[in-house]
N, C-alpha and C positions, 0 to 999 in steps of 0.2 A: 212249890209244886201241888198240881193239883189234885182234889178227893177222888176218889172211888169212883164216887157217885158222877162226877163232870168227866170222868174218865169210858164209863159204861152209857152218857148218857148222851154220845153221840147224833148226828143227823144220819142216818142210811138211807133211807128213798125221801123223794121228795116230787111230787105231781109233775114240777114243772121241767125237773131235768132227768124224772129216773132214778136209778139204781145209784146212790151215789160215792160208792164204794167203785167203781165203772170209771168215774170221770176224772177225765184225764183234762188237764189244760193245750193249749196250744204248744207252748214248749217242750209240753212232754211229750208231743206229737212229732214235732221236725228232730227233737234227738231220735227217737225210737226210727223213724225214716232214716238219719243219719245214716246210725249205726247199723240197719239193716243194710241200704246203698252200699255200705264199706266191704260187706263182706260177702257179695257179688264176685262173680268173675267175667260178668257178661254174658251165657249162657244161659237162655231159657230151657228146663229142663220138664219135658212132657210126660205125665206118668197116666196111668190106669187105675186107679186103687176101688178096690170092695172092703179094704177093712173099718171095721165100725160102721157099719152102713148096711147088713140085715141081707148083702149080698146084693145091693144097688150099685151100679158103678159108676163111679164119677171119674172124669178126668183132670187134672189138676196139672198149675201148670207152678213151676216154682223159679226162681232168679230174673224176675222181669226186672231190667233196672230205672223204675221209677218211681217217684214219692206218692204216696198214698190216695191224694185225692185224681191224679192221673193213671194210677193202677185202677182205680175206682170207674171212669169215663172208657178205660180200654174193657174193664171186664163187662162193660152193660155192653158195647159195639160188638166184642165175641160170643156174647148169651145170641145176642139179634142175630148173627151171623150163620151161627148153627141152629135156632129157633128150641133152645131149652131153655135150663132155669140153670141158676147159678148161684155163690154167693163168692164175698172176697173175708177170709180168715188168715190173721197175722202175716199178710203182705203175699199168701198164698189164695192163686184163683182158684176156683172149683167149678167146671161146667159139668151138668148132670150127662151122663149116660160117655157112650165112646165116642170120642169126634176128634179122634191123635191125629189124623190125617186134613182135617179142615182146620183145626187150628193151627199145624202145623204152614200149610199154604198163606195163611191167611196172616201170620208172625212173620213169617220171610218175607213174604210183601212187604208187610210194614218194616223191612230190615234189619229184625233180628237174628242174633245167630241162634240155630235150634238145634234140640237135640230129643228123640225118643231115647226115656230113660225106663227100667223095668222091665218085665215082658212082656 
């Protein structure tokens, strides 16, 4: 059994990799992708959200059945199509502004089943 000093002296930050607490192996990422993809129903839901963003609206895309690396590529194409910024957070694409109609048309053109969700 390791001593208390050994338990408390683990590396937390490295200049090469950044925050060691958030560092995931490739196998962990694949497992997370598989779990996320298994829970999807094949319908992409587009929502407009303002909660937690100081009143600024973003359009979120939930349920896109792609692995994370292809999801990032799709996000970049959608941001370019809308002409705005965005982010990929936990399998959800966020595009700044209200671009529901543009995103719906683009995703339907790419062959996805799309629903506008929320109010």
